[in-house]
C-alpha positions in Angstrom: 51.6 -177.8 -125.7 49.7 -178.5 -122.6 46.1 -179.2 -123.3 44.8 -175.6 -122.0 47.7 -173.5 -123.0 46.2 -172.9 -126.1 43.2 -171.3 -124.8 45.6 -169.0 -122.4 46.8 -167.1 -124.9 45.4 -163.5 -123.9 46.3 -164.0 -120.4 49.9 -165.2 -121.2 50.3 -162.1 -123.5 49.4 -160.1 -120.8 51.9 -161.6 -118.6 54.5 -160.6 -121.1 55.0 -164.9 -121.8 56.1 -166.4 -124.9 55.1 -170.1 -124.8 57.8 -171.5 -127.7 60.0 -174.3 -126.5 59.0 -177.3 -125.0 61.2 -176.6 -122.0 59.4 -173.1 -121.8 55.8 -175.0 -122.2 56.9 -177.2 -118.9 57.8 -174.3 -117.1 54.9 -172.3 -117.9 52.4 -175.7 -117.4 54.3 -175.7 -113.6 53.5 -172.2 -113.3 50.4 -172.5 -114.2 49.4 -175.5 -112.0 51.2 -173.7 -109.0 49.2 -170.9 -109.3 45.8 -172.2 -109.0 46.7 -175.1 -106.7 46.6 -178.1 -108.3 48.9 -180.7 -108.4 51.2 -181.0 -112.1 50.1 -183.0 -115.2 46.2 -182.6 -114.0 45.4 -180.4 -117.0 41.6 -180.8 -116.5 41.3 -180.0 -113.3 44.0 -177.1 -113.8 42.2 -175.8 -116.9 38.7 -175.7 -115.0 40.0 -173.7 -112.0 42.0 -171.5 -114.6 38.6 -170.5 -116.3 36.7 -169.9 -113.3 40.0 -167.7 -112.5 39.8 -165.4 -115.6 36.6 -165.2 -116.5 34.5 -165.1 -113.1 36.7 -162.4 -111.2 39.1 -159.3 -112.9 40.9 -159.6 -109.6 41.3 -163.0 -109.5 42.7 -163.1 -113.3 44.9 -160.2 -112.2 46.6 -162.2 -109.5 46.7 -165.2 -111.9 48.7 -163.2 -114.1 51.0 -162.0 -111.8 51.8 -165.4 -110.4 52.5 -166.7 -113.3 54.6 -164.2 -114.6 56.5 -164.0 -111.5 56.9 -168.1 -111.6 58.4 -167.8 -115.1 60.2 -164.7 -114.8 
């Protein structure tokens, strides 16, 4: 599992996304990177941005959830 996805369980649950396979994990990981505008595989920067978005502002949290949900399908 990506270095930060385990910390996003509540966000992924809210988006209706279940991470179960390696391929699924990669797809979700790429979607999160894309949603926060960070190059793929830069986990520390991505997690920092995700934390800001999900804890600082409810509107940003909802927008992030929608972006991830749309990207994963």
